[in-house]
N, C-alpha and C positions, 0 to 999 in steps of 0.2 A: 404653634404652627411651624416655626423655624426649627425647633428641636425635632419634630417628627420628620421633616424633610431631610435633616442631617442624618437621622437614624436610617431612613429609607435609602439614602445614597450610600451609606456605609454597608448596609446589607447587600445592595447591588454590587458594590465593588468586591466584597468578600466572595460573593457567589461567582462572579466572573473570574476571579483569581483562582478559586478552587476548580472551576471547570477547565481552565487552561492547564492546570497541573494534572488533572485526570487525563486530558487529551495527550499530553506529552508522555505519560506513562504507557499509553496504549500503542504508541508508534513502534513497529517492529523494525529492527535495524536491517539494512540491506547489505551490510558488510560483515563477514565473520572470519575467524582465524581457525585454520585446521593445521595439523602437523604435516610436514613434508615427508613423503615416503622415502625420499632419497637421502636427506641429511638430518631430518628430525626437527628442523627449525619451523617457525610458524609461517604459513602461507596465508596471505590476505586474499580472501575469496569475495568476489562481488557478484551480485545478481544483475544481469543485463536483460532488458526487455526491448524487443523490437516489434513495432506495429506490423503485424502481418496483413491484416485487412480490417475494415470496419463496416462491412455490409451484411453481417449476419443478423437475422431477426427470427424470433421465436414467439409463440403465443404469449400473451401477457401473463406474468406470474403474480400480479397484484390483485387478482380476484375479478378482473373484468372479463366478460365473455367475448369481447371483440377487441381488436387492436393487437399491436405487437410491441415487444421490447427489442430495442436495437443494441447490438453488442459490438465492442471492439475486441479483436483477437490479437493477443500478444504472444510472440515466441519468447520463452524464458530460458536463459542459459546461465550457468554459474561458471565463471572463469577465474583462474588464479595463476600466479607465478611466484616461485620461490626466489627471494632476493639473494640467497647465498649460492645455491647450486644451479639455478636456472630452470629447474623442473617446472613445467607448466601443464595445465590441463583445462579442458572445457567439457562441462557436463550439460547435456541437453535435458532440461526439466519438463519439456512439453509446451503446451499452450495454456493460456489463461484467458477466460472470457469475462469481460467487464462490461456491465450494462451502462449505457450512457444516455439513453432516451427511452421514454415510454410514450406510445401514441396517446394514451389516456391521461397524460399529465401527472402520473404518480411520481415521476422523477423529474 
């Protein structure tokens, strides 16, 4: 009995460790490097999100005939500045809608 319990615990630990590694690989970075058009050195670019509002709701997308999904709307911008020549820019990437609540309990 003790041997089976030990084997079970080992399998659980290995499964949890592998799932953490898969999760870490799926995270997309929010910082990137692009070449500066002024001097050619690397500009560090960051994604900035600002909560615009959180009151949008649309019909449920989870297959329910009634109820709504509630969304938060973020304004997304990419900003960067060259550390050598001082060139800076801001690129407006639009809006991103992220669901945060379903009236039917699907989320």
